[in-house]
mmCIF file as gemmi writes it, N, C-alpha and C atoms, coordinates in Angstrom:
data_model
loop_
_atom_site.group_PDB
_atom_site.id
_atom_site.type_symbol
_atom_site.label_atom_id
_atom_site.label_alt_id
_atom_site.label_comp_id
_atom_site.label_asym_id
_atom_site.label_entity_id
_atom_site.label_seq_id
_atom_site.pdbx_PDB_ins_code
_atom_site.Cartn_x
_atom_site.Cartn_y
_atom_site.Cartn_z
_atom_site.occupancy
_atom_site.B_iso_or_equiv
_atom_site.pdbx_formal_charge
_atom_site.auth_seq_id
_atom_site.auth_asym_id
_atom_site.pdbx_PDB_model_num
ATOM 1 N N . MET Axp A 1 ? 9.377 259.735 -0.256 1 0 ? 1 A 1
ATOM 2 C CA . MET Axp A 1 ? 8.678 260.586 0.684 1 0 ? 1 A 1
ATOM 3 C C . MET Axp A 1 ? 8.104 259.705 1.785 1 0 ? 1 A 1
ATOM 4 N N . SER Axp A 2 ? 8.482 260.002 3.003 1 0 ? 2 A 1
ATOM 5 C CA . SER Axp A 2 ? 8.022 259.183 4.117 1 0 ? 2 A 1
ATOM 6 C C . SER Axp A 2 ? 6.704 259.71 4.668 1 0 ? 2 A 1
ATOM 7 N N . ILE Axp A 3 ? 6.086 258.92 5.493 1 0 ? 3 A 1
ATOM 8 C CA . ILE Axp A 3 ? 4.812 259.299 6.105 1 0 ? 3 A 1
ATOM 9 C C . ILE Axp A 3 ? 5.002 260.544 6.971 1 0 ? 3 A 1
ATOM 10 N N . ALA Axp A 4 ? 6.133 260.654 7.629 1 0 ? 4 A 1
ATOM 11 C CA . ALA Axp A 4 ? 6.381 261.8 8.507 1 0 ? 4 A 1
ATOM 12 C C . ALA Axp A 4 ? 6.526 263.098 7.721 1 0 ? 4 A 1
ATOM 13 N N . ALA Axp A 5 ? 6.834 263.017 6.43 1 0 ? 5 A 1
ATOM 14 C CA . ALA Axp A 5 ? 7.028 264.213 5.624 1 0 ? 5 A 1
ATOM 15 C C . ALA Axp A 5 ? 5.728 264.777 5.066 1 0 ? 5 A 1
ATOM 16 N N . ILE Axp A 6 ? 4.617 264.079 5.274 1 0 ? 6 A 1
ATOM 17 C CA . ILE Axp A 6 ? 3.335 264.553 4.768 1 0 ? 6 A 1
ATOM 18 C C . ILE Axp A 6 ? 2.788 265.597 5.73 1 0 ? 6 A 1
ATOM 19 N N . SER Axp A 7 ? 2.466 266.763 5.193 1 0 ? 7 A 1
ATOM 20 C CA . SER Axp A 7 ? 1.927 267.828 6.035 1 0 ? 7 A 1
ATOM 21 C C . SER Axp A 7 ? 0.437 267.616 6.272 1 0 ? 7 A 1
ATOM 22 N N . VAL Axp A 8 ? -0.102 268.421 7.169 1 0 ? 8 A 1
ATOM 23 C CA . VAL Axp A 8 ? -1.526 268.331 7.475 1 0 ? 8 A 1
ATOM 24 C C . VAL Axp A 8 ? -2.349 268.705 6.245 1 0 ? 8 A 1
ATOM 25 N N . THR Axp A 9 ? -1.898 269.675 5.487 1 0 ? 9 A 1
ATOM 26 C CA . THR Axp A 9 ? -2.61 270.079 4.274 1 0 ? 9 A 1
ATOM 27 C C . THR Axp A 9 ? -2.636 268.952 3.253 1 0 ? 9 A 1
ATOM 28 N N . ASN Axp A 10 ? -1.498 268.31 3.053 1 0 ? 10 A 1
ATOM 29 C CA . ASN Axp A 10 ? -1.453 267.193 2.107 1 0 ? 10 A 1
ATOM 30 C C . ASN Axp A 10 ? -2.335 266.043 2.568 1 0 ? 10 A 1
ATOM 31 N N . ALA Axp A 11 ? -2.345 265.766 3.855 1 0 ? 11 A 1
ATOM 32 C CA . ALA Axp A 11 ? -3.194 264.693 4.374 1 0 ? 11 A 1
ATOM 33 C C . ALA Axp A 11 ? -4.667 265.031 4.167 1 0 ? 11 A 1
ATOM 34 N N . ALA Axp A 12 ? -5.052 266.284 4.377 1 0 ? 12 A 1
ATOM 35 C CA . ALA Axp A 12 ? -6.441 266.694 4.168 1 0 ? 12 A 1
ATOM 36 C C . ALA Axp A 12 ? -6.837 266.58 2.707 1 0 ? 12 A 1
ATOM 37 N N . ILE Axp A 13 ? -5.942 266.944 1.811 1 0 ? 13 A 1
ATOM 38 C CA . ILE Axp A 13 ? -6.219 266.84 0.374 1 0 ? 13 A 1
ATOM 39 C C . ILE Axp A 13 ? -6.356 265.371 -0.027 1 0 ? 13 A 1
ATOM 40 N N . ILE Axp A 14 ? -5.493 264.516 0.487 1 0 ? 14 A 1
ATOM 41 C CA . ILE Axp A 14 ? -5.563 263.089 0.177 1 0 ? 14 A 1
ATOM 42 C C . ILE Axp A 14 ? -6.874 262.498 0.683 1 0 ? 14 A 1
ATOM 43 N N . LEU Axp A 15 ? -7.278 262.849 1.897 1 0 ? 15 A 1
ATOM 44 C CA . LEU Axp A 15 ? -8.544 262.352 2.439 1 0 ? 15 A 1
ATOM 45 C C . LEU Axp A 15 ? -9.743 262.875 1.65 1 0 ? 15 A 1
ATOM 46 N N . ALA Axp A 16 ? -9.689 264.139 1.224 1 0 ? 16 A 1
ATOM 47 C CA . ALA Axp A 16 ? -10.793 264.704 0.443 1 0 ? 16 A 1
ATOM 48 C C . ALA Axp A 16 ? -10.916 264.009 -0.914 1 0 ? 16 A 1
ATOM 49 N N . VAL Axp A 17 ? -9.807 263.775 -1.574 1 0 ? 17 A 1
ATOM 50 C CA . VAL Axp A 17 ? -9.837 263.078 -2.863 1 0 ? 17 A 1
ATOM 51 C C . VAL Axp A 17 ? -10.353 261.651 -2.678 1 0 ? 17 A 1
ATOM 52 N N . GLY Axp A 18 ? -9.939 261.002 -1.607 1 0 ? 18 A 1
ATOM 53 C CA . GLY Axp A 18 ? -10.448 259.658 -1.323 1 0 ? 18 A 1
ATOM 54 C C . GLY Axp A 18 ? -11.951 259.654 -1.09 1 0 ? 18 A 1
ATOM 55 N N . ALA Axp A 19 ? -12.45 260.652 -0.36 1 0 ? 19 A 1
ATOM 56 C CA . ALA Axp A 19 ? -13.891 260.748 -0.119 1 0 ? 19 A 1
ATOM 57 C C . ALA Axp A 19 ? -14.646 261.009 -1.413 1 0 ? 19 A 1
ATOM 58 N N . ILE Axp A 20 ? -14.073 261.826 -2.288 1 0 ? 20 A 1
ATOM 59 C CA . ILE Axp A 20 ? -14.707 262.11 -3.575 1 0 ? 20 A 1
ATOM 60 C C . ILE Axp A 20 ? -14.784 260.84 -4.424 1 0 ? 20 A 1
ATOM 61 N N . VAL Axp A 21 ? -13.706 260.09 -4.474 1 0 ? 21 A 1
ATOM 62 C CA . VAL Axp A 21 ? -13.68 258.865 -5.276 1 0 ? 21 A 1
ATOM 63 C C . VAL Axp A 21 ? -14.675 257.841 -4.731 1 0 ? 21 A 1
ATOM 64 N N . VAL Axp A 22 ? -14.697 257.663 -3.412 1 0 ? 22 A 1
ATOM 65 C CA . VAL Axp A 22 ? -15.627 256.7 -2.813 1 0 ? 22 A 1
ATOM 66 C C . VAL Axp A 22 ? -17.074 257.137 -3.048 1 0 ? 22 A 1
ATOM 67 N N . GLY Axp A 23 ? -17.365 258.415 -2.867 1 0 ? 23 A 1
ATOM 68 C CA . GLY Axp A 23 ? -18.716 258.913 -3.102 1 0 ? 23 A 1
ATOM 69 C C . GLY Axp A 23 ? -19.132 258.787 -4.555 1 0 ? 23 A 1
ATOM 70 N N . TYR Axp A 24 ? -18.227 259.098 -5.448 1 0 ? 24 A 1
ATOM 71 C CA . TYR Axp A 24 ? -18.512 258.974 -6.886 1 0 ? 24 A 1
ATOM 72 C C . TYR Axp A 24 ? -18.829 257.532 -7.262 1 0 ? 24 A 1
ATOM 73 N N . LEU Axp A 25 ? -18.014 256.616 -6.77 1 0 ? 25 A 1
ATOM 74 C CA . LEU Axp A 25 ? -18.25 255.205 -7.088 1 0 ? 25 A 1
ATOM 75 C C . LEU Axp A 25 ? -19.535 254.69 -6.444 1 0 ? 25 A 1
ATOM 76 N N . ALA Axp A 26 ? -19.754 255.028 -5.171 1 0 ? 26 A 1
ATOM 77 C CA . ALA Axp A 26 ? -20.896 254.468 -4.44 1 0 ? 26 A 1
ATOM 78 C C . ALA Axp A 26 ? -22.226 255.076 -4.862 1 0 ? 26 A 1
ATOM 79 N N . PHE Axp A 27 ? -22.246 256.379 -5.133 1 0 ? 27 A 1
ATOM 80 C CA . PHE Axp A 27 ? -23.519 257.054 -5.368 1 0 ? 27 A 1
ATOM 81 C C . PHE Axp A 27 ? -23.834 257.327 -6.84 1 0 ? 27 A 1
ATOM 82 N N . ILE Axp A 28 ? -22.84 257.206 -7.71 1 0 ? 28 A 1
ATOM 83 C CA . ILE Axp A 28 ? -23.089 257.505 -9.122 1 0 ? 28 A 1
ATOM 84 C C . ILE Axp A 28 ? -22.816 256.297 -10.005 1 0 ? 28 A 1
ATOM 85 N N . VAL Axp A 29 ? -21.634 255.709 -9.907 1 0 ? 29 A 1
ATOM 86 C CA . VAL Axp A 29 ? -21.254 254.63 -10.822 1 0 ? 29 A 1
ATOM 87 C C . VAL Axp A 29 ? -22.016 253.332 -10.523 1 0 ? 29 A 1
ATOM 88 N N . VAL Axp A 30 ? -22.08 252.932 -9.269 1 0 ? 30 A 1
ATOM 89 C CA . VAL Axp A 30 ? -22.739 251.66 -8.933 1 0 ? 30 A 1
ATOM 90 C C . VAL Axp A 30 ? -24.221 251.665 -9.305 1 0 ? 30 A 1
ATOM 91 N N . PRO Axp A 31 ? -25.001 252.708 -8.967 1 0 ? 31 A 1
ATOM 92 C CA . PRO Axp A 31 ? -26.403 252.688 -9.405 1 0 ? 31 A 1
ATOM 93 C C . PRO Axp A 31 ? -26.563 252.728 -10.924 1 0 ? 31 A 1
ATOM 94 N N . ALA Axp A 32 ? -25.693 253.46 -11.597 1 0 ? 32 A 1
ATOM 95 C CA . ALA Axp A 32 ? -25.786 253.525 -13.06 1 0 ? 32 A 1
ATOM 96 C C . ALA Axp A 32 ? -25.483 252.164 -13.682 1 0 ? 32 A 1
ATOM 97 N N . CYS Axp A 33 ? -24.476 251.483 -13.192 1 0 ? 33 A 1
ATOM 98 C CA . CYS Axp A 33 ? -24.109 250.188 -13.756 1 0 ? 33 A 1
ATOM 99 C C . CYS Axp A 33 ? -25.089 249.088 -13.376 1 0 ? 33 A 1
ATOM 100 N N . SER Axp A 34 ? -25.693 249.196 -12.207 1 0 ? 34 A 1
ATOM 101 C CA . SER Axp A 34 ? -26.623 248.149 -11.8 1 0 ? 34 A 1
ATOM 102 C C . SER Axp A 34 ? -27.963 248.247 -12.526 1 0 ? 34 A 1
ATOM 103 N N . SER Axp A 35 ? -28.173 249.3 -13.281 1 0 ? 35 A 1
ATOM 104 C CA . SER Axp A 35 ? -29.409 249.451 -14.038 1 0 ? 35 A 1
ATOM 105 C C . SER Axp A 35 ? -29.399 248.649 -15.334 1 0 ? 35 A 1
ATOM 106 N N . TYR Axp A 36 ? -28.244 248.149 -15.721 1 0 ? 36 A 1
ATOM 107 C CA . TYR Axp A 36 ? -28.12 247.434 -16.989 1 0 ? 36 A 1
ATOM 108 C C . TYR Axp A 36 ? -27.587 246.034 -16.758 1 0 ? 36 A 1
ATOM 109 N N . SER Axp A 37 ? -27.837 245.138 -17.733 1 0 ? 37 A 1
ATOM 110 C CA . SER Axp A 37 ? -27.392 243.754 -17.577 1 0 ? 37 A 1
ATOM 111 C C . SER Axp A 37 ? -26.224 243.395 -18.498 1 0 ? 37 A 1
ATOM 112 N N . ARG Axp A 38 ? -26.169 243.969 -19.677 1 0 ? 38 A 1
ATOM 113 C CA . ARG Axp A 38 ? -25.08 243.639 -20.603 1 0 ? 38 A 1
ATOM 114 C C . ARG Axp A 38 ? -23.815 244.406 -20.239 1 0 ? 38 A 1
ATOM 115 N N . LEU Axp A 39 ? -22.683 243.773 -20.52 1 0 ? 39 A 1
ATOM 116 C CA . LEU Axp A 39 ? -21.4 244.362 -20.152 1 0 ? 39 A 1
ATOM 117 C C . LEU Axp A 39 ? -21.155 245.679 -20.875 1 0 ? 39 A 1
ATOM 118 N N . TRP Axp A 40 ? -21.474 245.763 -22.157 1 0 ? 40 A 1
ATOM 119 C CA . TRP Axp A 40 ? -21.221 246.992 -22.895 1 0 ? 40 A 1
ATOM 120 C C . TRP Axp A 40 ? -22.123 248.116 -22.4 1 0 ? 40 A 1
ATOM 121 N N . GLU Axp A 41 ? -23.334 247.798 -21.941 1 0 ? 41 A 1
ATOM 122 C CA . GLU Axp A 41 ? -24.21 248.827 -21.385 1 0 ? 41 A 1
ATOM 123 C C . GLU Axp A 41 ? -23.666 249.346 -20.059 1 0 ? 41 A 1
ATOM 124 N N . LYS Axp A 42 ? -23.132 248.438 -19.247 1 0 ? 42 A 1
ATOM 125 C CA . LYS Axp A 42 ? -22.528 248.86 -17.981 1 0 ? 42 A 1
ATOM 126 C C . LYS Axp A 42 ? -21.297 249.731 -18.219 1 0 ? 42 A 1
ATOM 127 N N . ALA Axp A 43 ? -20.491 249.355 -19.217 1 0 ? 43 A 1
ATOM 128 C CA . ALA Axp A 43 ? -19.301 250.142 -19.539 1 0 ? 43 A 1
ATOM 129 C C . ALA Axp A 43 ? -19.691 251.524 -20.059 1 0 ? 43 A 1
ATOM 130 N N . ALA Axp A 44 ? -20.724 251.573 -20.885 1 0 ? 44 A 1
ATOM 131 C CA . ALA Axp A 44 ? -21.19 252.868 -21.398 1 0 ? 44 A 1
ATOM 132 C C . ALA Axp A 44 ? -21.743 253.731 -20.276 1 0 ? 44 A 1
ATOM 133 N N . ALA Axp A 45 ? -22.49 253.125 -19.359 1 0 ? 45 A 1
ATOM 134 C CA . ALA Axp A 45 ? -23.03 253.88 -18.231 1 0 ? 45 A 1
ATOM 135 C C . ALA Axp A 45 ? -21.909 254.412 -17.348 1 0 ? 45 A 1
ATOM 136 N N . ALA Axp A 46 ? -20.896 253.582 -17.098 1 0 ? 46 A 1
ATOM 137 C CA . ALA Axp A 46 ? -19.76 254.026 -16.289 1 0 ? 46 A 1
ATOM 138 C C . ALA Axp A 46 ? -19.015 255.16 -16.983 1 0 ? 46 A 1
ATOM 139 N N . PHE Axp A 47 ? -18.861 255.07 -18.303 1 0 ? 47 A 1
ATOM 140 C CA . PHE Axp A 47 ? -18.196 256.145 -19.046 1 0 ? 47 A 1
ATOM 141 C C . PHE Axp A 47 ? -19.005 257.437 -18.998 1 0 ? 47 A 1
ATOM 142 N N . LEU Axp A 48 ? -20.311 257.333 -19.172 1 0 ? 48 A 1
ATOM 143 C CA . LEU Axp A 48 ? -21.147 258.53 -19.199 1 0 ? 48 A 1
ATOM 144 C C . LEU Axp A 48 ? -21.246 259.21 -17.842 1 0 ? 48 A 1
ATOM 145 N N . THR Axp A 49 ? -20.996 258.476 -16.759 1 0 ? 49 A 1
ATOM 146 C CA . THR Axp A 49 ? -21.008 259.114 -15.45 1 0 ? 49 A 1
ATOM 147 C C . THR Axp A 49 ? -19.831 260.058 -15.259 1 0 ? 49 A 1
ATOM 148 N N . THR Axp A 50 ? -18.805 259.931 -16.109 1 0 ? 50 A 1
ATOM 149 C CA . THR Axp A 50 ? -17.689 260.868 -15.995 1 0 ? 50 A 1
ATOM 150 C C . THR Axp A 50 ? -18.129 262.296 -16.32 1 0 ? 50 A 1
ATOM 151 N N . PHE Axp A 51 ? -19.18 262.44 -17.128 1 0 ? 51 A 1
ATOM 152 C CA . PHE Axp A 51 ? -19.694 263.779 -17.398 1 0 ? 51 A 1
ATOM 153 C C . PHE Axp A 51 ? -20.377 264.356 -16.166 1 0 ? 51 A 1
ATOM 154 N N . ILE Axp A 52 ? -21.021 263.509 -15.374 1 0 ? 52 A 1
ATOM 155 C CA . ILE Axp A 52 ? -21.605 263.965 -14.118 1 0 ? 52 A 1
ATOM 156 C C . ILE Axp A 52 ? -20.493 264.414 -13.179 1 0 ? 52 A 1
ATOM 157 N N . LEU Axp A 53 ? -19.428 263.614 -13.091 1 0 ? 53 A 1
ATOM 158 C CA . LEU Axp A 53 ? -18.292 263.975 -12.238 1 0 ? 53 A 1
ATOM 159 C C . LEU Axp A 53 ? -17.669 265.287 -12.696 1 0 ? 53 A 1
ATOM 160 N N . ALA Axp A 54 ? -17.506 265.452 -13.996 1 0 ? 54 A 1
ATOM 161 C CA . ALA Axp A 54 ? -16.924 266.698 -14.519 1 0 ? 54 A 1
ATOM 162 C C . ALA Axp A 54 ? -17.814 267.891 -14.178 1 0 ? 54 A 1
ATOM 163 N N . GLY Axp A 55 ? -19.118 267.73 -14.301 1 0 ? 55 A 1
ATOM 164 C CA . GLY Axp A 55 ? -20.032 268.813 -13.954 1 0 ? 55 A 1
ATOM 165 C C . GLY Axp A 55 ? -19.96 269.174 -12.482 1 0 ? 55 A 1
ATOM 166 N N . LEU Axp A 56 ? -19.853 268.17 -11.619 1 0 ? 56 A 1
ATOM 167 C CA . LEU Axp A 56 ? -19.733 268.44 -10.191 1 0 ? 56 A 1
ATOM 168 C C . LEU Axp A 56 ? -18.421 269.144 -9.865 1 0 ? 56 A 1
ATOM 169 N N . ILE Axp A 57 ? -17.341 268.73 -10.511 1 0 ? 57 A 1
ATOM 170 C CA . ILE Axp A 57 ? -16.044 269.365 -10.268 1 0 ? 57 A 1
ATOM 171 C C . ILE Axp A 57 ? -16.057 270.808 -10.759 1 0 ? 57 A 1
ATOM 172 N N . VAL Axp A 58 ? -16.601 271.053 -11.955 1 0 ? 58 A 1
ATOM 173 C CA . VAL Axp A 58 ? -16.666 272.416 -12.489 1 0 ? 58 A 1
ATOM 174 C C . VAL Axp A 58 ? -17.516 273.302 -11.582 1 0 ? 58 A 1
ATOM 175 N N . THR Axp A 59 ? -18.633 272.786 -11.088 1 0 ? 59 A 1
ATOM 176 C CA . THR Axp A 59 ? -19.485 273.552 -10.191 1 0 ? 59 A 1
ATOM 177 C C . THR Axp A 59 ? -18.748 273.877 -8.889 1 0 ? 59 A 1
ATOM 178 N N . GLY Axp A 60 ? -18.052 272.909 -8.336 1 0 ? 60 A 1
ATOM 179 C CA . GLY Axp A 60 ? -17.285 273.146 -7.111 1 0 ? 60 A 1
ATOM 180 C C . GLY Axp A 60 ? -16.177 274.16 -7.3 1 0 ? 60 A 1
ATOM 181 N N . VAL Axp A 61 ? -15.478 274.072 -8.43 1 0 ? 61 A 1
ATOM 182 C CA . VAL Axp A 61 ? -14.408 275.041 -8.714 1 0 ? 61 A 1
ATOM 183 C C . VAL Axp A 61 ? -14.988 276.436 -8.898 1 0 ? 61 A 1
ATOM 184 N N . ALA Axp A 62 ? -16.138 276.543 -9.568 1 0 ? 62 A 1
ATOM 185 C CA . ALA Axp A 62 ? -16.764 277.85 -9.778 1 0 ? 62 A 1
ATOM 186 C C . ALA Axp A 62 ? -17.212 278.464 -8.45 1 0 ? 62 A 1
ATOM 187 N N . ILE Axp A 63 ? -17.796 277.657 -7.575 1 0 ? 63 A 1
ATOM 188 C CA . ILE Axp A 63 ? -18.212 278.17 -6.267 1 0 ? 63 A 1
ATOM 189 C C . ILE Axp A 63 ? -16.989 278.576 -5.443 1 0 ? 63 A 1
ATOM 190 N N . GLY Axp A 64 ? -15.947 277.756 -5.467 1 0 ? 64 A 1
ATOM 191 C CA . GLY Axp A 64 ? -14.721 278.098 -4.749 1 0 ? 64 A 1
ATOM 192 C C . GLY Axp A 64 ? -14.075 279.36 -5.288 1 0 ? 64 A 1
ATOM 193 N N . ALA Axp A 65 ? -14.042 279.51 -6.608 1 0 ? 65 A 1
ATOM 194 C CA . ALA Axp A 65 ? -13.466 280.722 -7.202 1 0 ? 65 A 1
ATOM 195 C C . ALA Axp A 65 ? -14.292 281.956 -6.843 1 0 ? 65 A 1
ATOM 196 N N . ALA Axp A 66 ? -15.615 281.811 -6.819 1 0 ? 66 A 1
ATOM 197 C CA . ALA Axp A 66 ? -16.47 282.942 -6.438 1 0 ? 66 A 1
ATOM 198 C C . ALA Axp A 66 ? -16.242 283.327 -4.988 1 0 ? 66 A 1
ATOM 199 N N . LEU Axp A 67 ? -16.05 282.356 -4.122 1 0 ? 67 A 1
ATOM 200 C CA . LEU Axp A 67 ? -15.78 282.662 -2.715 1 0 ? 67 A 1
ATOM 201 C C . LEU Axp A 67 ? -14.432 283.346 -2.542 1 0 ? 67 A 1
ATOM 202 N N . VAL Axp A 68 ? -13.421 282.86 -3.237 1 0 ? 68 A 1
ATOM 203 C CA . VAL Axp A 68 ? -12.096 283.484 -3.143 1 0 ? 68 A 1
ATOM 204 C C . VAL Axp A 68 ? -12.124 284.888 -3.729 1 0 ? 68 A 1
ATOM 205 N N . TRP Axp A 69 ? -12.798 285.074 -4.846 1 0 ? 69 A 1
ATOM 206 C CA . TRP Axp A 69 ? -12.854 286.381 -5.497 1 0 ? 69 A 1
ATOM 207 C C . TRP Axp A 69 ? -13.59 287.414 -4.647 1 0 ? 69 A 1
ATOM 208 N N . SER Axp A 70 ? -14.645 286.98 -3.942 1 0 ? 70 A 1
ATOM 209 C CA . SER Axp A 70 ? -15.432 287.928 -3.167 1 0 ? 70 A 1
ATOM 210 C C . SER Axp A 70 ? -15.095 287.888 -1.676 1 0 ? 70 A 1
ATOM 211 N N . TYR Axp A 71 ? -13.989 287.29 -1.298 1 0 ? 71 A 1
ATOM 212 C CA . TYR Axp A 71 ? -13.652 287.155 0.113 1 0 ? 71 A 1
ATOM 213 C C . TYR Axp A 71 ? -13.461 288.501 0.789 1 0 ? 71 A 1
ATOM 214 N N . ASP Axp A 72 ? -12.84 289.454 0.093 1 0 ? 72 A 1
ATOM 215 C CA . ASP Axp A 72 ? -12.577 290.747 0.728 1 0 ? 72 A 1
ATOM 216 C C . ASP Axp A 72 ? -13.855 291.521 1.016 1 0 ? 72 A 1
ATOM 217 N N . ARG Axp A 73 ? -14.928 291.224 0.327 1 0 ? 73 A 1
ATOM 218 C CA . ARG Axp A 73 ? -16.204 291.893 0.607 1 0 ? 73 A 1
ATOM 219 C C . ARG Axp A 73 ? -16.849 291.341 1.862 1 0 ? 73 A 1
ATOM 220 N N . TRP Axp A 74 ? -16.627 290.078 2.173 1 0 ? 74 A 1
ATOM 221 C CA . TRP Axp A 74 ? -17.267 289.434 3.324 1 0 ? 74 A 1
ATOM 222 C C . TRP Axp A 74 ? -16.422 289.522 4.576 1 0 ? 74 A 1
ATOM 223 N N . ALA Axp A 75 ? -15.118 289.602 4.437 1 0 ? 75 A 1
ATOM 224 C CA . ALA Axp A 75 ? -14.244 289.583 5.616 1 0 ? 75 A 1
ATOM 225 C C . ALA Axp A 75 ? -14.065 290.945 6.227 1 0 ? 75 A 1
């Protein structure tokens, strides 16, 4: 797949996923890991932040589904 074959929608999705990953690492994983000194504590903190990420994703999907479901009432 060449660069020219990427649509605008695919490019937007790729940029959004990149922003999510950078934000997750910068605002959640780095502060959690910098709070501990031992390697196993840092690894545990990094693992436990995946539950925060999962909660944020579930919340976003629920809000998006609610907007799609109720779109005909607002439009």
